[in-house]
N, C-alpha and C positions, 0 to 999 in steps of 0.2 A: 401458508407456511413460508416464513422468511428464510432465505438461504443466501449466504455469501461464501463462495467456493473459490479459494485461491489455488493457483497453479503456477508453475514455472520456476520454483526453487530448485536448488541443487548444489553440487560441489564444483567450484571453479577455482582457478589460480588467480593470484593478485594480478590486477591489470585487465582482466577479462570482463565480459558483460553478461548480464542476465536480464530477462524481461519477465516481470511478474504480471499476472492477470487475475482479476477477481470478477467472476460472473455472478450477478445477483438475480434473485427472483423473489417475488412476493412483496416487493416495495415499489413505490413510485420513484424510480431511480432518478428521474430528471430533477426532482426537487430536493434531493439529498446532497449534502456536502459529503464527498468521498475522501477517504484518507488511507494512508499506509503508516502503520506504526511497527516498531520492532522491539524485541526484548531479548537481550543477551543474557547468558547464564549469570545469575547473581546480581543482575541490574534491574532497574525499573523499566517498565515499558515507556518508550519515548516516541514522539511524533517524528515521522520521516518526511512526509509530503502530504499536502492537502490540495483539493481542488473543489471550488464552490460550484453550485448549480450554474452559475454564470461563466464558469471557466477560469476564474481567478485562481492562482496557485500560490502556495507558500511551502518553504522548504526549511528543514533543519540546516543550520550553518554547516554542519559536518558533511552534507551531501550536496550543497549548492554547487552547480556547475558540472556535477557528475550524474545526478539522477534527474529524471523528468517524469512527471505524472501526467496522464491524459485520461480522458473519458470518452466513451462511445455510447451516447444516449440511445442509439438505435439498437445496440446489443446489450444494453444494461451492464456494461462492463467498464471497469477502470484498470488502467495499466500502470506499471512502474518500470520504466527503462533505467537500468542501473549500469553505468559505464565506469571504467577505471576502478573496479572494485578493490577494496583493501581488506586485509584480515580483520580490522575492527568493524567491518560491516557484517560480520558473522552474527547471526541472530535468527530468531523466528520472526517472520514478517506477517503482520496481521492486517487484513482489510477491515475498514470501518465505514459505516454509513450513518450519518447524523443529520437530523432535522431539528432545528432549534424552535421553530414556531409551533404553537400548540396544535395537536399534542406532540410534545417533544418525544422523539424516538431515537434510539441508537442501537446499532447492531454490529456484531463482530463475526468475522470468519474464524475458521479453526486454526489458521496459521500455516505457513509453509517455511521450511527450513532453508536458509541460505548459509553456506559455509564457504569461506574464502581462505584458501591456503596460501602461505607465503613462499 
């Protein structure tokens, strides 16, 4: 059974930091591209940060320089360090695991709420 379990969300003030974690089970973590996405009320889900199986990273322009994604293959866990948080970062944050080569697989966590007050 595949599970992606996020943790670390909460309510913070603007300028503060949070660290999200996503612990996975039931997948070959090392070969999956891992990512964090977010969805704010009334908006579409958007990519926040990605990290490939080889450690390459990509970020949305809105979080570059403030967020950092990392992975721990020994713990089957991916993290998102979020610094200098802004009210516009308020959203539900979802963990994603994606494998492109056959058979293509994609899994999502249940989401964790991040609320940034001004």
